[in-house]
N, C-alpha and C positions, 0 to 999 in steps of 0.2 A: 506493503500500499505506500509506505514510504517512499520509496522510485516511482510508484505511479505520481503519486501530486507535485516529486521532482520535477516528473518533465509537462505534465500540463500548465503547472505554471510558471518553468524558465523557458519557455518556447518562443515566446516574446523577447523576453532579458536577450537568450542564445542568438537572437537572429537581430539582434542589434551588436550585439559585441562581436557578434561574426558578421557585420559590414566596419569594423573596426574603431565602436563606441567605445571607450572605456566606459567604464564611471567617473565621474569626476571629483577630483578630491574638494573636498566645501573646505571654506579658511580657518573653519575652527578645529581640522583637521591636524594644526600644524602647531609644536607648540608653541611659539613665540604669535600663537594670535596671544594674551595674556599681556602681552605691554599695555599697552596704551592702560590696563588696570592695574599694573603693579607699577608701573613709572612716577617716582616724583609723589607715592600714595602717601609718604609716612613724612611728617614737618622732621627736622632734624631735633636730638637730644642734645643742647650741642654743653660745654665747660661751661656752667654758668659764672657769669661775672659777679652777682650778687646771690647772698644762701641770705632767707633768716628759717627760725626754725619754732617748729610750735612742740607744748607737753600737756596733753591734758589734763596736767597738776601742775601745783603750785602756786604761785602768785603771778601775775600779769608779769609781762616784764619788755625786753627793748626786741624781740625776739633773736638777738645774739646766741651761739651755744650754749655761753652758761645761765644766760638769762633770758625763756624760752619764750613767746607770746602761750598767754594759755585759747586763746583761740584761733579755729581758723580765720574768723571775722576782721582777727586785730594779724593775720600778715596779710590777708586778701586789701585791707585799709593801708599796711605801708608800702604795699607796692605800686597803689597807685598815688601816693606822695611823693614815692619814689620817678615816676615819671611824671609829674607837673614839675619835681622839681631840677633834678641831674636827667630825664629819663634813662631808655630802658639798656642797659650799659651791655655788650657788644658778651651772647653766651644765654642773655636772659635772668633771668631767675628761676629758685630754685625755693621754695617751700617742703623744706623738711622736716614731716613727721615723726618724732620720735614715738618708742615704741610707748602701746598703753589705749585703753578703749575712750576713744569721745563720742560719748551720750553725742546724738544731739535731738534741740529742743525744738530746732526749728531750719528749714527748709536754707543750706547756705546756698546764696543766690552766686552768678559771679557775670555781668553784663558786657556789651562792646567796648566801657572802658579798660578793663582787667586784660584784655587781648595780649598777645606779644606780639611777634617777627615772626621771620624765616630768621634772621639772624638774632634775633634776644627771644625765643621763646617762653614761655610763663610753665615750669612745671612743679605740683602738689607731690610728692615723693616719700612715700611709705617708706621708711626705716626697713620694710618684708612684710607681708601678707598677712605672718602666722602674728606678728610683734602687733600692728596700728590694725585697729577695728574700728570704723564709726559704725552705729547703731544707732538704731530712733524707735521707739515702741516706746513700753510703757517699764519701767524695771519691776521688781519682784526681789526681795527681802529674804533669798531663801534660807537665810538662820531661822525665818519664821515655821517653816514646813517639822509637822508634828507627827508622826507613828500616827495611826488612826486606830484609838484604844475604843473610841466608845460601842458599848457592846451592841446600840440599836442600831447602829456606824457601817459597823463590822457585818454585818445581817443581809447590809445593801453591796458588798462587795464579791465577789468570785474567790470563792477555798484558797486560791493556791495567789493571793495576792495580802492573805488576809496578814498583816504583823512587815507589810514591807510598801504597803502605800503610806504615804503620806498628805496632809490636808493641811491650810488654812486660810482662814476668813480672807480676804479682799476688801481694799477698798468701793466706796463710791464710783468714783473714778473706775475702778479696772474693773470691777462690773460691767459700767457703760460700754465697755467694750468685746463681750461677750455674751450678749442680748440672747445667744439664745435664734430658735426657731427657724432652724435653716444657718445663721448669720454667729457659726460657732465659735470665728474667734480664732487663733493660735500658738502657741508655746513655744517657745527654744528655751534651751537650759546648756549651757557650756559652749555654745554656734553649732548648736544639733540642732532643726525642727521637729519636737513630740507629734506623732501622731495620737490623731483623738480614739477614746477608746471605742473601739467597734468589731462587729464580729460575722467575717474571721479579721485577723491581724494581718494577713497577705492573702490578698487576689478576693476567690467568689465563693459564697452556697451558692444553689440550685435551687430556681421554681420547682416545687414538684406535681401540684397542680395547681390551675389556673380555675380556681373560687367562679371570678366575675372577672370580666375585663374591665370594668369601668369607662366613663364616661369617659369619651375622646374627644378634642376640640378643632382637629385637624382640618374638618371638612364644616368647617359650622356655615350655614349660611347667613347670608346677608343680615343683617343687626339682631341675629342670633344668637345669643346669648347661651355659655359655660353653664351645668347644673353648677346649681348651690349647692354650697355645705358649711359643717360649723365645725365648733372640735365637738358639741354635743351631736351631733349628725353628719359623722361622714358618710360620704356618697363615695371613694373612690373606691378601686377592683380590689380584690379578698384572690391574697396568693398561699400555698403553705410552704416550706419548705422539705428541699429531699434531705438535707440536716438534721437533729432534733434541736429546737431550740426551747434553747431553758428556762424552764417556769421562771427562775427569777424575773426575765426579762420585762412580762406581760405584771410581775408586783411593783416592775420599774418606773414602767408605762401610766398607769393606774398612779399611780404617785405623783411624774413625773409631767407627763403624758408631750414631750419634746425629743421625736425620735427622726430621723430618717434614713432612708434606703437611699440606698444608691447600687447602682449599677447596669444592665441592659434587659429591661422587660418587653422588647418591642422587637428592635435592630440592636446588626451591630455593631454599628454606628452612631448607636445613637445615648448617650450616654447623661444618665437620669441621674437628678435628684431631688426626688420626693417626700414629704411630710408623712408621714406615720398620723389616720387615726384609730387605731385603735389594735394593740395582740392580745387573742385571744384562745385560749385552747391550742395552742401552736401553727393557728390561723392569724396571717397580718394583712390586716385594709390601711390603703391607701385614704388617707385624709380627700382627696380632693381629685380633680378628671389628672386626665395626662393628655398629652399629644396624640398618642397614638394606642394604647391602653396596652393593656395587659394582653402578652401574646404570644402562644410557642411556633415563629411565622421560619422562623428553619429550622426542620428538625434535625438537623445533625446538628447542633450546638444547642444545648441547654438552656434559657435563661437564664441570668447571672444576677444575683443580690448580694447585698453585704448592708446590715446596718449599723449604721455612726450613730455617737453621741449616747453611747450606753454602760453607766458605771456597772452594771453587770457583767461587764465582758471586759475592765480592765485586766489583764492574765497577763502584762508583762513588762518587763522596764521600758520604759519609756512611754507609755497609756496613760493619758490622760481627761480630768474629765470636770469641768466647771458643775456644779450646783445650782442654778438661779436661784431656786426658794433659800437656802441656807447663802449666799454671796462667797461658798465653799468651793476650797481649788480640790483635786482629788489628783496624785503624780505616785507613779514610780518610777523613782530616780533610775537615773542610766549609768551604768557601773563611772567609775571615777568620783563623784555625784558630792561634795563635800558643804555640808549647810555653811561658812563660815566660806569659805574660795571660791564658792560658785555661784556662775548669772542664773538669771530667770530673770524672761521677755518675756508682756505679753503684746501678740499682735492682733490689735482691732483690725474691723472693717473701716476703709476710708470713711464711709459715713459718719460712724461713731468718733471717729474720730479727728475729722474735721472741726469739732468742737471745739479740740483743744490746742488749735490754733494760735490763739494768744496775740499777740506782738508778733505780725510778719509770720505767713504758708507754714505751716507744720512741718517738720522733719518727717512724721508719721503717715504723710500723704505724698511728699515728699522731697528726698534726703540731697541731690545736688539739681540745680538748676543752673546749665548754660543757656546763658541770650543770646548768641547771637554770637559768642564771643570768635578770636580765632587763634590759633599756636597754642593752645594750653592745652593742658594732659594733664590726666590721674594716672599717678603710678603705685604702684605695688602697696594696695590697699585694698583689706578687706570692707566690705559694704554688708550689711545683715540687717538682717530681720527690720525692712521699708515694709513702708503701707501700698499705696496704690505705685507706687514706682520710685526707684531708689536712683536713676540720673536722668536727667534731658540735656540732650543737646541740641537745639534750634539753633539753625543755622548758619552760618557763619561757614570757615574752612579748618582744616588740620588739627580737631579738635581729636582729644584721641581718649581712649579705655584705654591703657597699659598692663598689662600682669599684677591685675586686678583680682576677685574673687566675691561673688557678687551669689549671697544665698541669704535661703530662712526668710523671702519677701512676703508678704499674702497679695501680690499679685507679682508686675513684670518688675526685669532686674533692668532693664536699660531700652531709654528710647530712642533715638537718632531722627528727626526731623529737618529732614532740609540742610541746604545745606550745600558745601562740595566737599570730597579727600575725607570727612570726617567719619570713623571709626573706631573697631574695637577689633583688639589682639589681645593673643598671648593670656587669657581670663579663665577663671570657671566661673559657670554657673550650676547651682543645683538648686535642690528646692525650693524653687517657688511656681508660681501659677502658667508661668509663660516666662523664657528665659531674655530675648528682647524683640526690637522692630526698631525695621530702617527705613528709611523712605528718603527718597528726594527726584532733584528731576526733574522736567516738561516734559510733560508726555505729548504733546501736542502740540509743541516743538522740539520735541526729539533733544533736548537740551539734558544731556548727560551728567548725573551727581561724583558718578562714581566716589561712596558712601559705601562702605566695606566692613567687614567680621573676618577675620582670618584668624585661624594657631589653638583658637577656643576650649577648652575639655566645656561640651555642655550634655547634662544627665540629673536623673531622679528629677526633671520636672512634671508639674501636678497636671496638666491641660491633655486634655487624652485626642487626639486625631489635630486638624487642622489648625494651625495659628500660633503654636507653642514658640517658635520664632516667624517673624513677621516681614517677608521684602515685597516694597511696594514705589515704583516711578520708574526711572533709566536708567541706567550703566552703575546695575550694584551690581558688586564684588563677594563674593562668599567662598571659600576657598580653607584648603587646610585646617578644620574641622573638625574635631568627632563628636559626636550623639550616639548616646548609648543608655543605653535601659530606662527606658520610657515609655510615653507610648503615645508620644507627641513629637512633632515635628518641624519641617520645616513646607509654609505656606506661603506661596511669591505668587504678585501682580504684577510683574512685570515687564517691560522689552528692554533689548538687550542686555539681560545680564550675565553672567558668568559665574557659575558656580562649581569648582573644581577642585582636584585631590582632596575631598573630603571622605569622612567614612562613619557608615551608619550598621550598630547592629546591637543586637538586643531592644526590637522599638516595635512597637504595634502587637506586643505580648497576649492582651485584653482583648481585643479589638477585631473587625471586619472593615473588607470597603476601605481601606484606609493606605495610604504609601508615604514615606517617607520624605518626599519633596513632591508640592502637588500645585500644581494650577488648573487653568480652567473657564471653561464657558465661555473664553473672552475669544474676540477675534485679531484684538488688536494686538495681541503679548507675540511679537514678534521679532526674533531672535535670541529666544536664550538656552544658550546652551551649557548643557547640565555633561560635564566629561570628565575621565581620569577618575570618576571617585571607587569606592570597594564599601563593596552592600552584603553584606554577610548577617549569617541567623537572624531571619527575621521569620520566627519562627509563631506561626500565626495560629490562632486557634479550634479553628475552622469559619465555616460557616461563609460568612462575605471572602473576599482575596483579598490580602494587603500585595503589593505590588513593591517597587524604590520608588520606582517615577511614574507619575503619569499626567496629563494634562486630558483632561476631562468633559465631558459633555460638546464634543464636535472644538472643543480650541482649537486653533493656530501655534505654529510658530515652535516651537519646541525640539530642537536637538538636543539626541542625548547618544553621545560619542564616546568611544575609549572605557566606557564602565565592565568593574568585571565585579559580578553578581553571585556570590556562590551561598547556598541555602537561603534563600532569597525572598521566603512565603512562594508566590506561587510560580516567580518568576521573577523576569529583566521588566521590560515597558509596558504602559500601556498607553492609546492616542487612535482617540478615529475619524479623526479631525484633519482640515489637508496642510502643508506646506509642512510635516512634521516629521525626525529623522528618526532613524536606531539603526547605530553603522559602527562599525567598530568595535562593538562590543564582546565579554566572554561571557558566558551564563552556565552555571555549570548545580547539575543537581537541583532542579525547579522541575513545577510540571508544565512550564510554559516560559518559550523565550520570546516570545512581542503575542500581547491580549491588545484586540479590537472587536467593532461590534461591526456585524450586515448596517452598509447606509444607501442610500441612495445615488443612484447611477447612470438609471435609463433616465432620458427626456423626461418620460412622465414620473417618475416619480423626483426627478430636480424639482421639472413648478408646481405638483405636488405640497414640496415641501415648503418653499415661498411662498404657494397661498395658504399654508401653516402660521402664517407669521402673518396674520393676517388678525388673528384671535388679540393682538395684543391690543391695547385699546379699545377693541371691543368685548370679549367677555375676558380679558387678564387688559390686571394694568398695568400701561408702558412700565418700561424698564425691570423689568419681570427676568427672571435667569430665560439666558432662548432670544430679545430681543434687539438683537445684535444689529439690525440696523439702524434701528433706534438711536442703542446703547452708543454703537458708530460714534454717527453722531454727532452726539451729545458730548464726546468726549475728545474727538477731533476737528468738529465741526463738518456743516453739511458736501457730507461727502470728499471730508478730506485726506479719504486715501486717494484720492487721487489727483489731490495738488502737492502743492511742494511743504512741506520734504517729506511726506510719507513719499509718495508716489517717485523721488529721487534713490532714497533706502529703500525702501521695500515694495521697487514695482511691481511684485508676484503677487501680495496682496489682493492690489489691485486687479491682476491676470485670472488667480481664486473667485473674489464673487465672483466673476464677469461667468466663468467656467462651469464653476461647482463647489460651495463653499460647505457642503454639507456632507461632505467624505472625503476619503482620506487623498484627495489630488496632489501631485505632483509628491506624494508619500516617497520618502529616502528608507527603505531595511532592506540592508545588504551587509555585506562581510563579513557575519559574524563569525564567533564561533558557541558551540555549543557543548555540554557530556550530560549524559542521563539525565537530558531531558526527552519529555512522554509525548511533548508538543510544540513540534518546533512556534508556530504562526497557531492561534487559537485565534478562526471568527466567529462569534458566539451571535446564535441567532435571537437569544431574546434577548428580551426588554430589562431596560434600567429598574423595575422595582426588585420587590424579595423575591415574589412570585416569579418575573424574569431571569433574572439570574440563577435560579435553579431548573429553570427551561431549558431543556435537550438539546429543543432549539442547535445546530448545528449552519451558522454559515458555510456558502465555498467558495476558494478561490478564486474562481471566478465572478464573485463578486467584488471581487476590490474594483477599483478603475483602473483604466490601461493607460490613464498617462505616468502612473508612480511608476516605483520600481522593486519591485521581490521579490527578494532571493533569498533563495532559504541559506540555513547556515550550516557551516562544517564542521565534520563530528573533530573535536581532540582530546586525547587521551590528558590524565591528571601528571603522568609522566614528562610531560612538555614543561613543569613548572617547578622552579625549585622543590620547593615541601609542602607542601596542604596540612600536615600537623600545624608547620609555625604559619597557614597561611598567608606564608607567601609564595603571592601568585604572579613574582617573574617568567619571566620566558627562559629555559635554558639554553644555557652560548649552544650552538648547532641547532637548534630550532627552525626549522624553513618554513615560516607563514603561509597562508594564500595572498599569493599573488592580489597585492593593492594593501593590503591588513598592515596596519602602521603597526610598530611596535608600545605599548602601554608603556608610562612612566610611569610603572609602580611603585618602585622604591623612594619616588616621590609623593605620593598619598599620605595624608593625617598628619598628626602632627611634626611641625621641624625647632631646629634647633636653633634660637634666634638669641637679642637682648630681653624677648618679654620671658622667652618664655627658656634661661638657659636650661635647665632637665628634663627635656622632653622624659615621659614615659616610654623603656623600653616599648618598640612596638615588636618583637617575636615573643620576649614575655607576656606581655597581656594577649596578645593572639593566641599564643598556647592554650593559654590559660580557657578563653572564648573556646577556643576548638574543644578540649578537654569535656566541661561542663556542661554542651550539647552534644557532647561526640552520639549519645543510644539517645536526644532527646526528638522522635521523629516528625514532628509538627504536621499539620493538615489534619491528621485527627483528630474530633477534641477528648483529650484528657487532660481531666481534672486536676489529678496531682502534680500532674508533665505541669501544665501552664502555670498554677499557685508558683512552681520550682522556679520559675521566670524570673518573679519579684527579686529581685535585690535585699538583702536582708538590710535595715538600718543602718548606717554607719557603726554607731557605736555597741555595738551586740558582736559578742567572738564569734 
């Protein structure tokens, strides 16, 4: 069968090749393609002409090493005064932060007047990330924690927690940041963000029977209201669990009335957090309606849930719980805790914390704000316990966050908003809702920003699915980053972006219909290049597929080139829209190399698709997903794709819209290698619904348009690579690739040694460890113990 498919598909391509027309090598197939992104990328950090010193303790000084300033504001103001009197010296100014914990009560603001220049940059430099810590949030006196001894309270605790859990009363101000009802706040201890008491501790339990699906809001009619509910009259769906629910949970809910169900109640791609309305004899009722209801839609994988904010399930070190009625905090301290030396900080919601702003914006909202600055660097700092945002860079140029650790945040770590050549490099991001977002440039005028994120370690963030990292705009660079051990990754809405030399592993292990770098449903996203990346060990739980790279819902302009995929979920890449490519990649041990969908290719099918757009503005509002011409006109101006600068830089966009924008028009899938891939091309015949994804309808190769190039891959043996157990996929010397295949610079993928990351992790060591950990984890079919074992242990546990 495989040979017959090759013959039928390649007949046209072979004829073309026989006529002397070789496959054209794209511009991004040359390593030097990245030069415009990396040249002049970083402002130099020079030997400073002047240094000021800051210490978090002691009396206010004059900024000398012997008598340092006591605050960042004092150092900032000293630089302002220096600029007024003497001007910036050659080499600029460094503000050196001495070791200590800097508790921030209000936002540290730098403005345009605080800028440096190319020859005189301004650098806020920590002694080291291990010793210089900037923290917001509300500190708690750890010395007030006492072991719970009250006999009545002990009956509330899990048997294993009795004699180990400690508690303390908190102030009204702290209690306001932990309001409950789904807004539980967060707690950190000694630099670790602690998990709220939950069942189970990692992973999920499973719905056994759906007793009632409950009211839904997905298809409410015009003016139709959701089903009413109240604490006294919960109306949500009802289910029980396969695992035995402790009777202590029902007793606790009767006392507190505040628990939450989290998980996947309907679809693998839709994570939910729903309030509980009742717990009775092992049955759990939701308080209210949900978007889709509770339903076992995917039969290959059970619905997965956990209970959150449950004191009775506080059963291991690090878990905590806040009793709103008693205004009492319960916590099982982590190893190494000492009541006289340990630190504890409460992170509340942004809404609660905004009331604490007082004089200036609260640091619990935003810790550091660079407003229109240029040539300012934050270097070697740990930023922790932030609220809405850790650092914002808005506008300006050549601002940098380098060699920093950003951790334990209620929401996002860093936001870069506009300007040019602003970036993040050599940093570590973890235990945040989302790591960072980067935007910039002008889409209509195709002005590039060259903002960037490079050489960062990003792991253990909480957001599931898309947007854990967000990129938007024109000319963004994302390279040498390592993303791992979490369930969210990169979402990009960009033009002319370059994502290269990144490594992704153990991502998306609890959800489906997910990708480590995702874009989609946009016709304007031209020339986004995703090349020279290594994606491995995406062990999907089952159900909807997990793929590395995807241009969803007919999106255009994605170029997937020169990547290595090893045990990467279902395979390599997905797209079904025009002007996309999948070339020069290596896909090893997966189900599918390229996944696409049957789309409109005949004149009648194309005409029907154009006619279907008439529903926007008639049956659906303008601007909904799929209203592509309206969206293009709004973004680029009336038929802007036919005018400068768009027609000059991307003439094929106009040609594609004229020809067929609904199919794989002008796509390139060629020059690829596979090993143990069951189905190199999968042309799905079902629609994008849950039922459609489970459909057995398969498209045919004849369903692909003739104005593309679709060549099936060649087989490659694992002996061609340096070392599979070390996940070293450099090709051995002497291996002769197929004609036209360009060597992949695998040695350059991942962390790089530089001044911001002088001691990168040993690639052979950590990759070998990953290989051994998941060696027996088959993935694909759901196995609860295997899936739960993919969750990383908290860093404070042995």
